[in-house]
NUZA-871788 format. One record per residue (C-alpha): residue number from 1; chain; x negated, y, z negated. Coordinates in nm, 3 decimals. Example, Ala and Ser with C-alpha at 12.3 -4.5 7.8 and 13.67 -1.06 7.14 Angstrom:
residues 2
VOGU   k c      px      py      pz
VOGU   1 A  -1.230  -0.450  -0.780
VOGU   2 A  -1.367  -0.106  -0.714
//
This chain:
residues 486
VOGU   k c      px      py      pz
VOGU   1 A  -6.103  10.218 -19.907
VOGU   2 A  -5.962   9.981 -19.643
VOGU   3 A  -5.616  10.012 -19.800
VOGU   4 A  -5.641  10.395 -19.782
VOGU   5 A  -5.734  10.377 -19.413
VOGU   6 A  -5.443  10.147 -19.341
VOGU   7 A  -5.199  10.380 -19.519
VOGU   8 A  -5.335  10.681 -19.329
VOGU   9 A  -5.304  10.498 -18.996
VOGU  10 A  -4.947  10.397 -19.075
VOGU  11 A  -4.862  10.757 -19.160
VOGU  12 A  -5.013  10.886 -18.832
VOGU  13 A  -4.819  10.629 -18.629
VOGU  14 A  -4.501  10.724 -18.811
VOGU  15 A  -4.563  11.096 -18.749
VOGU  16 A  -4.624  11.037 -18.377
VOGU  17 A  -4.301  10.845 -18.342
VOGU  18 A  -4.093  11.095 -18.537
VOGU  19 A  -4.230  11.400 -18.360
VOGU  20 A  -4.220  11.251 -18.012
VOGU  21 A  -3.855  11.164 -18.056
VOGU  22 A  -3.768  11.509 -18.194
VOGU  23 A  -3.990  11.733 -17.977
VOGU  24 A  -4.007  11.547 -17.647
VOGU  25 A  -3.744  11.276 -17.597
VOGU  26 A  -3.458  11.510 -17.691
VOGU  27 A  -3.545  11.757 -17.412
VOGU  28 A  -3.702  11.521 -17.154
VOGU  29 A  -3.516  11.192 -17.186
VOGU  30 A  -3.446  11.192 -16.813
VOGU  31 A  -3.820  11.207 -16.741
VOGU  32 A  -3.902  10.889 -16.937
VOGU  33 A  -3.821  10.523 -16.889
VOGU  34 A  -3.614  10.430 -17.195
VOGU  35 A  -3.799  10.099 -17.214
VOGU  36 A  -4.122  10.292 -17.285
VOGU  37 A  -3.946  10.506 -17.549
VOGU  38 A  -3.815  10.195 -17.718
VOGU  39 A  -4.152  10.018 -17.705
VOGU  40 A  -4.313  10.321 -17.867
VOGU  41 A  -4.092  10.270 -18.171
VOGU  42 A  -4.195   9.906 -18.219
VOGU  43 A  -4.544   9.856 -18.082
VOGU  44 A  -4.796   9.987 -18.337
VOGU  45 A  -5.094   9.887 -18.119
VOGU  46 A  -4.966  10.097 -17.831
VOGU  47 A  -4.924  10.410 -18.049
VOGU  48 A  -5.264  10.349 -18.206
VOGU  49 A  -5.436  10.328 -17.865
VOGU  50 A  -5.320  10.683 -17.782
VOGU  51 A  -5.409  10.812 -18.129
VOGU  52 A  -5.762  10.669 -18.115
VOGU  53 A  -5.825  10.819 -17.771
VOGU  54 A  -5.725  11.159 -17.915
VOGU  55 A  -5.926  11.117 -18.233
VOGU  56 A  -5.610  11.085 -18.448
VOGU  57 A  -5.501  11.442 -18.363
VOGU  58 A  -5.121  11.410 -18.345
VOGU  59 A  -5.060  11.720 -18.132
VOGU  60 A  -5.301  11.598 -17.862
VOGU  61 A  -5.159  11.247 -17.882
VOGU  62 A  -4.809  11.379 -17.818
VOGU  63 A  -4.926  11.566 -17.506
VOGU  64 A  -5.095  11.254 -17.380
VOGU  65 A  -4.785  11.044 -17.440
VOGU  66 A  -4.571  11.296 -17.250
VOGU  67 A  -4.802  11.288 -16.946
VOGU  68 A  -4.836  10.911 -16.957
VOGU  69 A  -4.463  10.841 -16.994
VOGU  70 A  -4.372  11.078 -16.710
VOGU  71 A  -4.625  10.904 -16.486
VOGU  72 A  -4.488  10.561 -16.580
VOGU  73 A  -4.137  10.672 -16.487
VOGU  74 A  -4.253  10.827 -16.155
VOGU  75 A  -4.451  10.513 -16.062
VOGU  76 A  -4.175  10.276 -16.188
VOGU  77 A  -4.448  10.093 -16.370
VOGU  78 A  -4.211   9.867 -16.568
VOGU  79 A  -4.055   9.747 -16.244
VOGU  80 A  -4.371   9.690 -16.038
VOGU  81 A  -4.389   9.335 -15.909
VOGU  82 A  -4.582   9.147 -15.643
VOGU  83 A  -4.298   9.231 -15.402
VOGU  84 A  -4.355   9.603 -15.462
VOGU  85 A  -4.695   9.587 -15.293
VOGU  86 A  -4.735   9.555 -14.912
VOGU  87 A  -4.853   9.205 -14.828
VOGU  88 A  -5.149   9.325 -14.621
VOGU  89 A  -5.284   9.514 -14.922
VOGU  90 A  -5.278   9.198 -15.135
VOGU  91 A  -5.434   8.994 -14.858
VOGU  92 A  -5.730   9.224 -14.799
VOGU  93 A  -5.882   9.159 -15.143
VOGU  94 A  -5.996   9.515 -15.223
VOGU  95 A  -5.856   9.523 -15.580
VOGU  96 A  -5.819   9.224 -15.815
VOGU  97 A  -5.906   9.075 -16.155
VOGU  98 A  -6.167   8.798 -16.175
VOGU  99 A  -6.437   8.686 -16.419
VOGU 100 A  -6.581   8.839 -16.735
VOGU 101 A  -6.873   9.056 -16.838
VOGU 102 A  -7.130   8.954 -17.100
VOGU 103 A  -6.914   9.096 -17.377
VOGU 104 A  -6.616   8.888 -17.269
VOGU 105 A  -6.422   9.173 -17.104
VOGU 106 A  -6.223   9.098 -16.792
VOGU 107 A  -6.370   9.230 -16.465
VOGU 108 A  -6.148   9.459 -16.258
VOGU 109 A  -6.293   9.455 -15.907
VOGU 110 A  -6.261   9.749 -15.668
VOGU 111 A  -6.429   9.659 -15.338
VOGU 112 A  -6.463  10.008 -15.192
VOGU 113 A  -6.560   9.894 -14.845
VOGU 114 A  -6.202   9.774 -14.790
VOGU 115 A  -6.060  10.117 -14.865
VOGU 116 A  -6.017  10.363 -14.579
VOGU 117 A  -5.896  10.710 -14.668
VOGU 118 A  -5.540  10.737 -14.538
VOGU 119 A  -5.259  10.952 -14.678
VOGU 120 A  -5.000  10.709 -14.539
VOGU 121 A  -5.121  10.424 -14.764
VOGU 122 A  -5.261  10.604 -15.068
VOGU 123 A  -4.940  10.564 -15.274
VOGU 124 A  -4.933  10.187 -15.210
VOGU 125 A  -5.295  10.161 -15.322
VOGU 126 A  -5.217  10.353 -15.641
VOGU 127 A  -4.925  10.118 -15.705
VOGU 128 A  -5.163   9.822 -15.665
VOGU 129 A  -5.394   9.967 -15.932
VOGU 130 A  -5.102  10.024 -16.165
VOGU 131 A  -4.962   9.676 -16.091
VOGU 132 A  -5.286   9.504 -16.191
VOGU 133 A  -5.344   9.717 -16.500
VOGU 134 A  -4.987   9.674 -16.625
VOGU 135 A  -4.998   9.302 -16.554
VOGU 136 A  -5.322   9.277 -16.752
VOGU 137 A  -5.202   9.502 -17.037
VOGU 138 A  -4.894   9.291 -17.095
VOGU 139 A  -5.105   8.977 -17.115
VOGU 140 A  -5.400   9.098 -17.320
VOGU 141 A  -5.250   9.391 -17.517
VOGU 142 A  -5.553   9.606 -17.590
VOGU 143 A  -5.849   9.396 -17.470
VOGU 144 A  -6.065   9.628 -17.252
VOGU 145 A  -6.162   9.569 -16.890
VOGU 146 A  -6.487   9.642 -16.714
VOGU 147 A  -6.436   9.813 -16.378
VOGU 148 A  -6.670   9.681 -16.106
VOGU 149 A  -6.697   9.958 -15.846
VOGU 150 A  -6.863   9.762 -15.565
VOGU 151 A  -6.999  10.023 -15.319
VOGU 152 A  -7.202   9.782 -15.107
VOGU 153 A  -7.157   9.823 -14.732
VOGU 154 A  -6.964  10.143 -14.793
VOGU 155 A  -6.953  10.432 -14.547
VOGU 156 A  -6.835  10.793 -14.544
VOGU 157 A  -6.481  10.686 -14.440
VOGU 158 A  -6.436  10.507 -14.770
VOGU 159 A  -6.492  10.815 -14.983
VOGU 160 A  -6.152  10.918 -15.123
VOGU 161 A  -6.188  11.140 -15.424
VOGU 162 A  -5.814  11.157 -15.482
VOGU 163 A  -5.804  10.779 -15.521
VOGU 164 A  -6.110  10.782 -15.751
VOGU 165 A  -5.954  11.053 -15.965
VOGU 166 A  -5.637  10.843 -15.994
VOGU 167 A  -5.839  10.547 -16.125
VOGU 168 A  -6.018  10.773 -16.377
VOGU 169 A  -5.681  10.908 -16.499
VOGU 170 A  -5.547  10.559 -16.541
VOGU 171 A  -5.804  10.496 -16.812
VOGU 172 A  -5.814  10.848 -16.952
VOGU 173 A  -5.438  10.901 -16.989
VOGU 174 A  -5.223  10.607 -16.885
VOGU 175 A  -5.414  10.311 -17.028
VOGU 176 A  -5.624  10.451 -17.313
VOGU 177 A  -5.881  10.228 -17.478
VOGU 178 A  -5.870   9.984 -17.188
VOGU 179 A  -6.201  10.089 -17.033
VOGU 180 A  -6.504   9.907 -17.159
VOGU 181 A  -6.738  10.044 -16.891
VOGU 182 A  -6.748  10.125 -16.523
VOGU 183 A  -7.026   9.945 -16.337
VOGU 184 A  -7.117  10.131 -16.017
VOGU 185 A  -7.299   9.889 -15.787
VOGU 186 A  -7.521   9.981 -15.495
VOGU 187 A  -7.411  10.342 -15.463
VOGU 188 A  -7.538  10.500 -15.134
VOGU 189 A  -7.724  10.828 -15.168
VOGU 190 A  -7.451  11.008 -14.973
VOGU 191 A  -7.217  10.962 -15.270
VOGU 192 A  -7.446  11.122 -15.530
VOGU 193 A  -7.263  11.453 -15.512
VOGU 194 A  -6.924  11.284 -15.532
VOGU 195 A  -7.013  11.099 -15.854
VOGU 196 A  -7.130  11.420 -16.016
VOGU 197 A  -6.767  11.530 -15.983
VOGU 198 A  -6.652  11.195 -16.125
VOGU 199 A  -6.868  11.255 -16.436
VOGU 200 A  -6.692  11.589 -16.489
VOGU 201 A  -6.354  11.418 -16.469
VOGU 202 A  -6.451  11.156 -16.724
VOGU 203 A  -6.568  11.414 -16.979
VOGU 204 A  -6.882  11.408 -17.194
VOGU 205 A  -6.766  11.129 -17.421
VOGU 206 A  -6.677  10.885 -17.147
VOGU 207 A  -6.977  10.954 -16.918
VOGU 208 A  -7.178  10.701 -17.116
VOGU 209 A  -6.937  10.433 -16.987
VOGU 210 A  -7.068  10.481 -16.632
VOGU 211 A  -7.341  10.225 -16.547
VOGU 212 A  -7.519  10.278 -16.218
VOGU 213 A  -7.671   9.948 -16.106
VOGU 214 A  -7.837   9.767 -15.818
VOGU 215 A  -7.908   9.402 -15.749
VOGU 216 A  -8.204   9.424 -15.987
VOGU 217 A  -8.015   9.525 -16.304
VOGU 218 A  -7.641   9.447 -16.264
VOGU 219 A  -7.710   9.126 -16.457
VOGU 220 A  -7.762   9.342 -16.767
VOGU 221 A  -7.384   9.365 -16.782
VOGU 222 A  -7.248   9.057 -16.598
VOGU 223 A  -7.408   8.713 -16.591
VOGU 224 A  -7.482   8.542 -16.260
VOGU 225 A  -7.192   8.296 -16.295
VOGU 226 A  -6.944   8.583 -16.245
VOGU 227 A  -7.141   8.780 -15.981
VOGU 228 A  -7.088   8.720 -15.609
VOGU 229 A  -7.382   8.621 -15.391
VOGU 230 A  -7.442   8.974 -15.250
VOGU 231 A  -7.504   9.094 -15.609
VOGU 232 A  -7.756   8.819 -15.672
VOGU 233 A  -7.504   8.595 -15.849
VOGU 234 A  -7.391   8.234 -15.809
VOGU 235 A  -7.012   8.273 -15.828
VOGU 236 A  -6.856   8.080 -15.536
VOGU 237 A  -6.520   8.258 -15.580
VOGU 238 A  -6.365   8.383 -15.259
VOGU 239 A  -6.057   8.602 -15.282
VOGU 240 A  -5.749   8.474 -15.102
VOGU 241 A  -5.378   8.550 -15.109
VOGU 242 A  -5.128   8.403 -15.174
VOGU 243 A  -5.106   8.330 -15.461
VOGU 244 A  -5.225   8.606 -15.692
VOGU 245 A  -5.554   8.538 -15.865
VOGU 246 A  -5.445   8.351 -16.174
VOGU 247 A  -5.703   8.452 -16.432
VOGU 248 A  -5.952   8.178 -16.330
VOGU 249 A  -5.794   7.910 -16.548
VOGU 250 A  -5.856   7.545 -16.456
VOGU 251 A  -5.794   7.204 -16.613
VOGU 252 A  -6.053   7.121 -16.880
VOGU 253 A  -6.246   6.798 -16.922
VOGU 254 A  -6.082   6.495 -17.081
VOGU 255 A  -5.712   6.490 -17.015
VOGU 256 A  -5.510   6.252 -17.232
VOGU 257 A  -5.631   5.895 -17.207
VOGU 258 A  -5.969   5.723 -17.206
VOGU 259 A  -6.280   5.923 -17.134
VOGU 260 A  -6.475   5.799 -16.832
VOGU 261 A  -6.838   5.712 -16.768
VOGU 262 A  -7.091   5.968 -16.882
VOGU 263 A  -6.853   6.129 -17.130
VOGU 264 A  -6.774   5.802 -17.302
VOGU 265 A  -7.085   5.775 -17.519
VOGU 266 A  -7.071   6.132 -17.645
VOGU 267 A  -6.696   6.096 -17.705
VOGU 268 A  -6.750   5.785 -17.909
VOGU 269 A  -7.008   5.969 -18.122
VOGU 270 A  -6.768   6.256 -18.167
VOGU 271 A  -6.481   6.027 -18.276
VOGU 272 A  -6.705   5.832 -18.513
VOGU 273 A  -6.841   6.150 -18.668
VOGU 274 A  -6.486   6.287 -18.697
VOGU 275 A  -6.396   5.968 -18.882
VOGU 276 A  -6.688   6.002 -19.119
VOGU 277 A  -6.602   6.363 -19.194
VOGU 278 A  -6.241   6.269 -19.254
VOGU 279 A  -6.328   5.976 -19.481
VOGU 280 A  -6.505   6.214 -19.713
VOGU 281 A  -6.173   6.391 -19.778
VOGU 282 A  -5.943   6.088 -19.804
VOGU 283 A  -5.901   5.847 -20.100
VOGU 284 A  -6.070   5.508 -20.074
VOGU 285 A  -5.743   5.313 -20.036
VOGU 286 A  -5.672   5.500 -19.706
VOGU 287 A  -6.014   5.446 -19.548
VOGU 288 A  -5.954   5.097 -19.410
VOGU 289 A  -5.649   5.210 -19.216
VOGU 290 A  -5.832   5.517 -19.087
VOGU 291 A  -6.123   5.314 -18.951
VOGU 292 A  -5.876   5.128 -18.732
VOGU 293 A  -5.748   5.460 -18.596
VOGU 294 A  -6.090   5.570 -18.472
VOGU 295 A  -6.175   5.247 -18.293
VOGU 296 A  -6.276   5.359 -17.941
VOGU 297 A  -6.193   5.021 -17.790
VOGU 298 A  -5.820   5.022 -17.877
VOGU 299 A  -5.562   5.113 -17.609
VOGU 300 A  -5.480   5.482 -17.601
VOGU 301 A  -5.100   5.475 -17.609
VOGU 302 A  -4.939   5.807 -17.693
VOGU 303 A  -4.834   5.709 -18.049
VOGU 304 A  -5.185   5.584 -18.134
VOGU 305 A  -5.343   5.887 -17.973
VOGU 306 A  -5.126   6.113 -18.189
VOGU 307 A  -5.224   5.911 -18.500
VOGU 308 A  -5.592   5.964 -18.413
VOGU 309 A  -5.543   6.337 -18.380
VOGU 310 A  -5.337   6.348 -18.702
VOGU 311 A  -5.610   6.166 -18.895
VOGU 312 A  -5.880   6.395 -18.762
VOGU 313 A  -5.676   6.703 -18.844
VOGU 314 A  -5.695   6.621 -19.215
VOGU 315 A  -6.059   6.729 -19.196
VOGU 316 A  -5.961   7.068 -19.051
VOGU 317 A  -5.821   7.366 -19.234
VOGU 318 A  -5.530   7.526 -19.045
VOGU 319 A  -5.605   7.857 -18.862
VOGU 320 A  -5.479   8.170 -19.039
VOGU 321 A  -5.310   8.378 -18.769
VOGU 322 A  -4.996   8.290 -18.570
VOGU 323 A  -4.858   8.405 -18.236
VOGU 324 A  -4.479   8.371 -18.239
VOGU 325 A  -4.364   8.293 -17.888
VOGU 326 A  -4.011   8.210 -17.770
VOGU 327 A  -4.089   7.839 -17.728
VOGU 328 A  -4.400   7.778 -17.939
VOGU 329 A  -4.571   7.932 -18.237
VOGU 330 A  -4.943   7.916 -18.164
VOGU 331 A  -5.219   7.930 -18.422
VOGU 332 A  -5.464   8.097 -18.409
VOGU 333 A  -5.298   8.396 -18.248
VOGU 334 A  -5.583   8.544 -18.045
VOGU 335 A  -5.926   8.383 -18.094
VOGU 336 A  -6.079   8.037 -18.134
VOGU 337 A  -6.370   8.047 -18.377
VOGU 338 A  -6.677   7.830 -18.317
VOGU 339 A  -6.993   7.804 -18.524
VOGU 340 A  -7.319   7.925 -18.372
VOGU 341 A  -7.566   7.669 -18.517
VOGU 342 A  -7.596   7.290 -18.531
VOGU 343 A  -7.496   7.285 -18.897
VOGU 344 A  -7.167   7.479 -18.839
VOGU 345 A  -6.833   7.352 -18.708
VOGU 346 A  -6.847   7.321 -18.332
VOGU 347 A  -6.487   7.223 -18.284
VOGU 348 A  -6.184   7.454 -18.295
VOGU 349 A  -5.822   7.366 -18.371
VOGU 350 A  -5.508   7.497 -18.197
VOGU 351 A  -5.175   7.421 -18.364
VOGU 352 A  -4.857   7.437 -18.161
VOGU 353 A  -4.514   7.435 -18.329
VOGU 354 A  -4.198   7.385 -18.127
VOGU 355 A  -3.933   7.642 -18.235
VOGU 356 A  -3.664   7.533 -17.989
VOGU 357 A  -3.399   7.260 -17.996
VOGU 358 A  -3.548   7.085 -17.691
VOGU 359 A  -3.866   6.902 -17.613
VOGU 360 A  -4.138   7.147 -17.496
VOGU 361 A  -4.402   7.036 -17.248
VOGU 362 A  -4.737   7.209 -17.279
VOGU 363 A  -5.075   7.205 -17.111
VOGU 364 A  -5.403   7.378 -17.181
VOGU 365 A  -5.629   7.532 -16.917
VOGU 366 A  -5.964   7.713 -16.949
VOGU 367 A  -6.193   7.942 -16.748
VOGU 368 A  -6.483   7.703 -16.819
VOGU 369 A  -6.349   7.351 -16.750
VOGU 370 A  -6.694   7.197 -16.735
VOGU 371 A  -6.781   7.312 -17.086
VOGU 372 A  -6.491   7.191 -17.300
VOGU 373 A  -6.306   6.876 -17.399
VOGU 374 A  -5.946   6.946 -17.499
VOGU 375 A  -5.733   6.671 -17.656
VOGU 376 A  -5.447   6.656 -17.593
VOGU 377 A  -5.451   6.897 -17.296
VOGU 378 A  -5.125   6.786 -17.129
VOGU 379 A  -4.848   6.655 -17.353
VOGU 380 A  -4.517   6.744 -17.515
VOGU 381 A  -4.387   6.853 -17.855
VOGU 382 A  -4.055   6.740 -18.011
VOGU 383 A  -3.808   6.996 -18.152
VOGU 384 A  -3.931   7.136 -18.484
VOGU 385 A  -4.254   6.934 -18.467
VOGU 386 A  -4.620   7.049 -18.452
VOGU 387 A  -4.907   6.925 -18.241
VOGU 388 A  -5.277   6.981 -18.322
VOGU 389 A  -5.519   7.027 -18.031
VOGU 390 A  -5.891   6.981 -18.074
VOGU 391 A  -6.122   7.189 -17.858
VOGU 392 A  -6.489   7.088 -17.851
VOGU 393 A  -6.784   7.201 -17.638
VOGU 394 A  -6.903   6.921 -17.408
VOGU 395 A  -7.254   6.777 -17.426
VOGU 396 A  -7.403   7.053 -17.639
VOGU 397 A  -7.305   7.332 -17.395
VOGU 398 A  -7.287   7.679 -17.548
VOGU 399 A  -6.962   7.851 -17.631
VOGU 400 A  -6.936   8.197 -17.473
VOGU 401 A  -6.725   8.502 -17.555
VOGU 402 A  -6.647   8.510 -17.183
VOGU 403 A  -6.454   8.181 -17.208
VOGU 404 A  -6.072   8.185 -17.223
VOGU 405 A  -5.798   7.930 -17.283
VOGU 406 A  -5.443   7.944 -17.148
VOGU 407 A  -5.153   7.766 -17.322
VOGU 408 A  -4.861   7.700 -17.086
VOGU 409 A  -4.528   7.576 -17.216
VOGU 410 A  -4.177   7.506 -17.083
VOGU 411 A  -3.861   7.347 -17.216
VOGU 412 A  -3.766   7.003 -17.086
VOGU 413 A  -3.419   6.855 -17.047
VOGU 414 A  -3.321   6.600 -17.310
VOGU 415 A  -3.304   6.324 -17.052
VOGU 416 A  -3.659   6.388 -16.918
VOGU 417 A  -3.932   6.140 -16.988
VOGU 418 A  -4.259   6.258 -17.144
VOGU 419 A  -4.506   6.013 -16.996
VOGU 420 A  -4.801   6.124 -16.776
VOGU 421 A  -4.608   6.075 -16.450
VOGU 422 A  -4.298   6.255 -16.577
VOGU 423 A  -4.507   6.549 -16.706
VOGU 424 A  -4.693   6.578 -16.376
VOGU 425 A  -4.367   6.592 -16.186
VOGU 426 A  -4.216   6.834 -16.437
VOGU 427 A  -4.500   7.088 -16.391
VOGU 428 A  -4.461   7.066 -16.014
VOGU 429 A  -4.092   7.154 -16.030
VOGU 430 A  -4.052   7.394 -16.324
VOGU 431 A  -3.988   7.757 -16.208
VOGU 432 A  -4.265   8.001 -16.294
VOGU 433 A  -4.030   8.235 -16.478
VOGU 434 A  -3.944   7.953 -16.716
VOGU 435 A  -4.303   7.906 -16.827
VOGU 436 A  -4.436   8.071 -17.143
VOGU 437 A  -4.804   8.165 -17.129
VOGU 438 A  -5.044   8.266 -17.407
VOGU 439 A  -5.415   8.333 -17.382
VOGU 440 A  -5.687   8.274 -17.641
VOGU 441 A  -6.040   8.415 -17.644
VOGU 442 A  -6.347   8.245 -17.787
VOGU 443 A  -6.538   8.397 -18.080
VOGU 444 A  -6.879   8.270 -18.194
VOGU 445 A  -6.922   8.303 -18.567
VOGU 446 A  -7.283   8.398 -18.632
VOGU 447 A  -7.464   8.229 -18.918
VOGU 448 A  -7.331   8.398 -19.230
VOGU 449 A  -7.615   8.474 -19.466
VOGU 450 A  -7.522   8.631 -19.800
VOGU 451 A  -7.622   8.995 -19.783
VOGU 452 A  -7.445   9.117 -20.096
VOGU 453 A  -7.394   8.991 -20.450
VOGU 454 A  -7.026   8.938 -20.365
VOGU 455 A  -7.104   8.697 -20.082
VOGU 456 A  -7.361   8.511 -20.295
VOGU 457 A  -7.110   8.481 -20.575
VOGU 458 A  -6.857   8.315 -20.340
VOGU 459 A  -7.101   8.109 -20.141
VOGU 460 A  -6.991   7.788 -20.306
VOGU 461 A  -6.648   7.827 -20.146
VOGU 462 A  -6.776   7.846 -19.787
VOGU 463 A  -6.785   7.471 -19.719
VOGU 464 A  -6.406   7.447 -19.762
VOGU 465 A  -6.322   7.729 -19.521
VOGU 466 A  -6.258   7.739 -19.146
VOGU 467 A  -6.480   7.939 -18.913
VOGU 468 A  -6.194   8.189 -18.881
VOGU 469 A  -6.174   8.233 -19.261
VOGU 470 A  -6.551   8.267 -19.292
VOGU 471 A  -6.563   8.527 -19.016
VOGU 472 A  -6.276   8.729 -19.164
VOGU 473 A  -6.434   8.715 -19.515
VOGU 474 A  -6.774   8.825 -19.375
VOGU 475 A  -6.621   9.100 -19.160
VOGU 476 A  -6.418   9.232 -19.455
VOGU 477 A  -6.722   9.237 -19.677
VOGU 478 A  -6.922   9.423 -19.410
VOGU 479 A  -6.647   9.682 -19.367
VOGU 480 A  -6.626   9.738 -19.740
VOGU 481 A  -7.005   9.779 -19.755
VOGU 482 A  -7.015  10.013 -19.455
VOGU 483 A  -6.727  10.230 -19.584
VOGU 484 A  -6.852  10.256 -19.942
VOGU 485 A  -6.988  10.595 -20.050
VOGU 486 A  -7.368  10.630 -20.037
//
């Protein structure tokens, strides 16, 4: 059944590409950006997003592509940069990305009180919306956003239906499948009539994505840690520019080197338990040498640190998926899998492989630095070599789907040193356009209880599999069960 669906999807994608080229590009090539036309031929996810929004009806999908591509050319979307937006508009903080909802979707904030209806500035504001959405789409490629329409302290001068309609069209036509929901906060009664019109623009299927909230119930969708004080939250974030809001990533706990004070005891327990787990998988003759590697009191020189990581990695199965970047191949490609109970694997493994001819410096950042230990989090990788990074929740804190990790990497000159001081100086000086970035989401694997004979039959294999493999096996089994004829 799954194979049939995949074949049907591939055929639909192929039909869209063939017909768009023949029926639209031939006659309207001057109305499209050739970069978009080329991307359509290679990016299956992009084609699929339009197909899904039009219920796999090819004719409707083609019309949508035509409208979207013409808009992208008119707005010069592929060429929008920070410099394209007036500085005052970036400074005011009316539109930006920050935080996550309870489902792990990025929050796209629109602070309506900062918007004054003005025909002279409306095009710049539309460009700002397009700039943020395009910036996000290139980074996340299909992960939805939750729009936070903050109407607190809003007056009649802020009502601009043309601007609202533009935002609606962005998600209906230009960025299909990117809207998770639209949270309308503290809407004044004077805008009731206006939002009845908004509902008609969204259409009956998308109306359910509108969530009208107040201070009493906005926490149904966003936890307090990502809500500002005026919404009843605890987020201390204050928008400022420059620079652009950088996806909330910060340095995690436990950089390379010894772990200090309160973290030391828990770290020692982690390392000792890692050693015990590893010893179960290694022949007896290797155990004596391994015990030396996990001695917490030994100096943490780089070579010994790498040996410790290498020994611990023998207890891990490698992740399945791979993101192939220009400097590093990163595995897993999109999500880190963590167990949800005490008996399941709490740590996750990231494997970096250097595919260049130079040393590559890397560092790891996260949106929840107080929750995770990452080792190593700031180091380098030799040409052709691989480095394993262990990510573990700190002090029993709970992994959340809202949490994100950012891998940053840049090539170093052959003569550069790779010690802590040299790396610190390197990251201060390296140009931003030379830095490769890749983001990973967190996924909590729920306890997998056998629900079918198939899962029971294979239960004995589960102890040897990674959280990612278990999740994929469980999800596949569920899909097969759900899709099977009654």
